[in-house]
C-alpha distance (Angstrom), angle and dihedral (degrees) to the residues before:
residue distance angle dihedral
X1 . . .
X2 3.82 . .
X3 3.80 115.7 .
X4 3.79 133.2 -144.7
X5 3.79 108.3 -143.0
X6 3.80 126.1 -171.5
X7 3.78 121.9 -143.6
X8 3.84 103.8 -125.1
X9 3.82 94.0 -146.2
X10 3.81 106.5 45.9
X11 3.83 99.9 15.5
X12 3.81 93.7 -122.3
X13 3.81 115.7 154.6
X14 3.80 121.9 -134.7
X15 3.78 129.1 -170.4
X16 3.80 111.7 -136.6
X17 3.80 98.8 -157.1
X18 3.80 100.5 -156.0
X19 3.81 93.1 166.8
X20 3.81 90.1 67.7
X21 3.77 95.2 35.3
X22 3.78 113.6 167.8
X23 3.78 130.0 -151.5
X24 3.82 122.3 -146.6
X25 3.81 91.9 -97.5
X26 3.82 91.0 55.8
X27 3.78 93.0 70.5
X28 3.83 93.4 61.1
X29 3.77 95.1 -166.6
X30 3.78 116.1 -169.8
X31 3.82 110.6 -149.7
X32 3.79 117.6 -121.9
X33 3.81 112.2 -95.0
X34 3.78 112.7 -104.5
X35 3.77 108.5 -116.4
X36 3.77 124.7 -141.2
X37 3.80 96.7 -157.2
X38 3.76 130.3 112.1
X39 3.83 115.8 -57.3
X40 3.83 120.4 -166.7
X41 3.81 91.1 -159.6
X42 3.81 96.2 60.3
X43 3.81 120.7 102.7
X44 3.78 111.2 -88.2
X45 3.81 93.3 35.0
X46 3.80 96.8 79.9
X47 3.81 91.3 123.1
X48 3.82 89.5 61.5
X49 3.82 93.0 67.3
X50 3.80 131.0 57.9
X51 3.81 112.7 -85.6
X52 3.79 115.3 -75.0
X53 3.80 120.2 -100.7
X54 3.81 92.7 -166.0
X55 3.80 136.2 5.5
X56 3.78 136.2 174.6
X57 3.79 100.7 -144.5
X58 3.78 145.1 156.2
X59 3.77 114.7 -73.7
X60 3.79 109.9 -93.0
X61 3.80 96.8 19.2
X62 3.79 115.4 127.4
X63 3.81 125.6 -120.5
X64 3.81 115.1 -91.7
X65 3.81 92.7 19.4
X66 3.82 132.5 98.0
X67 3.80 118.2 -78.0
X68 3.81 99.2 80.5
X69 3.81 129.4 125.1
X70 3.81 98.7 -168.1
X71 3.80 123.5 11.2
X72 3.82 132.8 -170.4
X73 3.81 122.3 -157.6
X74 3.81 133.6 167.2
X75 3.79 112.0 -95.6
X76 3.80 108.4 -98.2
X77 3.81 89.5 -140.5
X78 3.81 102.5 33.5
X79 3.78 124.3 -166.1
X80 3.83 87.5 -145.5
X81 3.79 132.9 23.7
X82 3.80 124.3 -123.1
X83 3.82 95.6 -149.0
X84 3.80 124.2 83.2
X85 3.78 143.1 22.3
X86 3.78 127.3 -64.4
X87 3.80 95.8 -110.5
X88 3.80 95.4 -161.2
X89 3.80 112.5 -162.2
X90 3.76 143.4 149.0
X91 3.78 138.4 -136.7
X92 3.77 106.3 -157.3
X93 3.80 107.2 -63.0
X94 3.83 93.1 -6.9
X95 3.83 124.2 92.4
X96 3.77 126.2 -159.1
X97 3.79 144.1 160.3
X98 3.77 136.6 -172.8
X99 3.80 115.7 -80.1
X100 3.79 97.0 -103.5
X101 3.79 121.4 159.7
X102 3.78 144.0 100.0
X103 3.81 121.9 -90.0
X104 3.80 114.8 -173.0
X105 3.80 136.6 171.7
X106 3.81 120.2 -139.0
X107 3.81 106.4 -153.8
X108 3.78 99.2 -155.7
X109 3.80 100.4 -159.9
X110 3.82 140.8 -6.3
X111 3.83 87.9 -122.0
X112 3.80 109.3 97.3
X113 3.82 93.0 -161.5
X114 3.80 98.2 47.7
X115 3.81 127.0 97.3
X116 3.79 135.3 -170.8
X117 3.81 85.2 -98.6
X118 3.82 93.7 57.7
X119 3.81 104.9 32.4
X120 3.80 119.2 102.1
X121 3.78 109.7 -86.3
X122 3.81 93.3 -115.9
X123 3.80 89.1 55.5
X124 3.83 90.9 53.8
X125 3.80 87.5 52.1
X126 3.82 89.3 52.1
X127 3.81 89.3 55.9
X128 3.81 89.9 53.7
X129 3.81 90.7 49.2
X130 3.80 89.2 52.4
X131 3.83 88.9 53.6
X132 3.80 88.1 53.4
X133 3.79 95.4 45.9
X134 3.80 93.6 51.1
X135 3.82 93.5 45.7
X136 3.80 91.2 51.2
X137 3.80 91.5 49.0
X138 3.81 95.7 47.6
X139 3.79 90.5 44.6
X140 3.81 87.8 70.6
X141 3.81 90.5 66.0
X142 3.80 106.9 94.4
X143 3.81 92.2 -153.3
X144 3.81 92.5 68.3
X145 3.81 128.0 77.6
X146 3.80 103.1 179.5
X147 3.78 146.1 -4.0
X148 3.77 133.8 -139.8
X149 3.79 122.1 -155.1
X150 3.78 112.6 -163.1
X151 3.77 140.9 165.3
X152 3.80 128.1 -151.4
X153 3.80 111.2 -161.3
X154 3.80 114.9 -170.3
X155 3.79 132.1 7.4
X156 3.81 93.8 -87.2
X157 3.82 88.8 57.5
X158 3.80 92.1 52.6
X159 3.81 102.9 -93.4
X160 3.81 111.4 148.3
X161 3.83 92.9 -176.0
X162 3.81 123.5 41.7
X163 3.83 95.0 -150.0
X164 3.84 105.6 109.7
X165 3.78 109.6 -95.2
X166 3.79 143.4 139.0
X167 3.78 130.7 -153.4
X168 3.78 136.7 -135.9
X169 3.79 125.6 -158.6
X170 3.81 120.4 -173.4
X171 3.81 111.8 -156.7
X172 3.80 136.4 -161.1
X173 3.83 88.7 -138.8
X174 3.79 136.6 43.8
X175 3.84 112.2 -99.9
X176 3.80 114.7 -111.7
X177 3.82 92.4 -121.1
X178 3.81 91.4 55.5
X179 3.81 91.8 42.4
X180 3.81 89.9 54.9
X181 3.81 89.6 50.2
X182 3.81 91.0 49.6
X183 3.81 91.4 51.0
X184 3.80 91.5 49.4
X185 3.80 92.2 46.8
X186 3.80 92.4 50.1
X187 3.82 92.9 48.5
X188 3.79 91.8 50.2
X189 3.80 92.3 46.4
X190 3.81 92.2 52.0
X191 3.81 90.0 52.2
X192 3.80 100.5 39.4
X193 3.82 106.8 18.4
X194 3.80 88.3 -128.7
X195 3.80 137.8 98.1
X196 3.81 108.7 -98.9
X197 3.81 92.0 -139.0
X198 3.81 90.9 52.5
X199 3.82 88.2 51.3
X200 3.80 89.5 48.0
X201 3.82 91.4 52.2
X202 3.81 90.5 50.2
X203 3.81 93.2 50.3
X204 3.81 94.6 44.0
X205 3.82 90.4 48.0
X206 3.80 90.3 54.2
X207 3.79 96.6 43.8
X208 3.85 95.8 41.0
X209 3.83 92.2 -172.7
X210 3.81 93.8 111.2
X211 3.82 99.3 31.0
X212 3.81 113.2 110.5
X213 3.79 99.7 -179.1
X214 3.77 142.6 -39.5
X215 3.77 140.9 -164.0
X216 3.79 133.7 -163.6
X217 3.81 93.9 -67.4
X218 3.83 110.1 16.7
X219 3.77 139.9 49.4
X220 3.82 129.4 -159.2
X221 3.79 121.5 -158.9
X222 3.79 141.9 152.4
X223 3.83 107.6 -106.4
X224 3.81 118.3 -112.4
X225 3.83 91.9 -119.9
X226 3.82 97.1 37.1
X227 3.79 111.3 -177.1
X228 3.79 94.2 -158.6
X229 3.83 136.2 30.5
X230 3.81 110.5 -87.6
X231 3.81 94.5 6.5
X232 3.83 109.2 165.4
X233 3.80 134.3 -161.5
X234 3.82 121.3 -155.2
X235 3.81 115.3 -162.5
X236 3.80 137.1 171.2
X237 3.79 109.3 -115.2
X238 3.80 92.0 -138.9
X239 3.79 116.1 70.1
X240 3.80 110.0 -98.0
X241 3.80 127.0 153.5
X242 3.81 100.1 -166.5
X243 3.79 128.1 54.6
X244 3.80 92.5 -155.8
X245 3.82 92.1 58.1
X246 3.81 95.7 57.6
X247 3.80 114.9 125.4
X248 3.80 120.4 -104.7
X249 3.81 97.7 -100.1
X250 3.79 90.7 49.2
X251 3.78 93.3 73.2
X252 3.81 92.5 56.0
X253 3.83 90.9 51.7
X254 3.81 90.0 46.6
X255 3.81 91.8 49.5
X256 3.81 90.0 52.4
X257 3.81 97.1 50.1
X258 3.81 93.4 39.9
X259 3.78 92.1 53.1
X260 3.81 92.1 45.1
X261 3.81 92.4 52.0
X262 3.80 92.5 46.4
X263 3.81 92.3 49.0
X264 3.78 91.8 51.0
X265 3.81 92.9 45.3
X266 3.78 95.9 45.8
X267 3.80 93.0 45.8
X268 3.81 95.6 44.3
X269 3.81 94.6 46.6
X270 3.81 99.5 33.5
X271 3.82 98.8 -107.7
X272 3.82 98.6 -49.2
X273 3.79 124.4 -166.9
X274 3.79 110.1 -98.3
X275 3.78 143.3 172.4
X276 3.78 123.4 -136.1
X277 3.81 119.3 -163.0
X278 3.80 129.8 -174.5
X279 3.81 113.6 -150.7
X280 3.80 113.6 -166.0
X281 3.79 133.4 164.2
X282 3.80 115.2 -76.6
X283 3.76 116.0 -112.5
X284 3.78 117.2 -95.5
X285 3.81 94.4 11.7
X286 3.81 118.2 129.8
X287 3.79 94.9 -129.4
X288 3.81 105.9 113.8
X289 3.80 89.9 111.2
X290 3.80 97.1 55.1
X291 3.82 112.3 18.9
X292 3.82 124.9 85.5
X293 3.81 121.9 -166.8
X294 3.80 117.6 -130.1
X295 3.79 146.4 162.3
X296 3.80 124.1 -119.7
X297 3.82 121.7 -157.2
X298 3.80 115.6 -167.5
X299 3.81 119.4 -178.6
X300 3.81 110.9 -149.7
X301 3.79 100.3 -129.1
X302 3.81 100.8 131.7
X303 3.78 133.4 41.0
X304 3.80 130.9 -115.2
X305 3.81 110.2 -130.4
X306 3.80 142.7 162.2
X307 3.81 97.7 -54.0
X308 3.80 92.9 52.0
X309 3.81 94.2 44.6
X310 3.79 92.4 44.5
X311 3.80 98.4 47.3
X312 3.79 107.1 22.8
X313 3.83 87.0 -125.3
X314 3.78 123.4 123.5
X315 3.80 127.0 -145.4
X316 3.79 113.3 -142.8
X317 3.83 115.5 -171.5
X318 3.82 94.1 -166.9
X319 3.83 118.0 65.3
X320 3.81 109.6 -130.5
X321 3.80 90.6 -125.6
X322 3.80 89.5 59.6
X323 3.79 92.3 45.0
X324 3.81 91.1 51.4
X325 3.80 91.0 49.3
X326 3.80 92.7 51.6
X327 3.81 91.0 48.6
X328 3.81 93.2 45.5
X329 3.78 91.8 51.3
X330 3.80 93.0 46.2
X331 3.79 107.6 104.5
X332 3.78 107.8 -128.6
X333 3.81 109.4 -109.1
X334 3.76 117.4 -131.1
X335 3.79 115.8 -102.4
X336 3.75 135.8 -159.4
């Protein structure tokens, strides 16, 4: 029997279509072919990108030259522009402002063939530290209210270049998805005097049916109302609203569980396209008491069509309990 499940944070309904349940092998994803053409993100091509705003590099190496481990550059084709004022205005019932923001590319490694699943663990941790460093720097700009770090892996997930990279966009407004989470968190806190994500972690830890793995500081599970097959949430076990305020050891634990989940997912589903999103507390919002930062990983195995667009519902053909079981039982492949 299919089930309608309600996301406890944002109130979104999902149809878990058990009658057309799909196993990992049913998706039959064919990985994107690895191109051999020119790549502006590869080492030696630093002059083909805008000048770097941050790089972790070998001591003595010059900016915008080889010798870097992780490199951050402005997006050559930014969604928003860094220069200017917001220029908020209205035209009758319509509101608008100038497209001001920061749009940066985090080039995760000089190695074109590597991924977060295959890089050395310390290198994955470096990528997370770069996320933190850039968020802290952009947070100083009074025009911005929030930042989203995201990764598109594979053409079907929106990646225009296959070289491993993530992106960061700082915004003058709070994204609707985060705003909906904040509203849900505040409602739950008023009713229960507890963070809803902390309560979720406690319930998932007791039930175990959707937990994939955990370590001393983080837990990974498939959400109860998963929108997509094999969707995964990564959360710190301790209550923390802001990713950039995590303590030093936290990033090493996060790197370990993130890489483990990605290895299992990519091996189980034959390197599927996926999106990774980092949701952290907006800047200046009074939400430390109720919000809980987290990562969402959504493999792109099914399409979004008329029903989803017309209703706001999602149809997921793989129950999250089954997805978690497959991922739990997947032996972690060895990385680089």
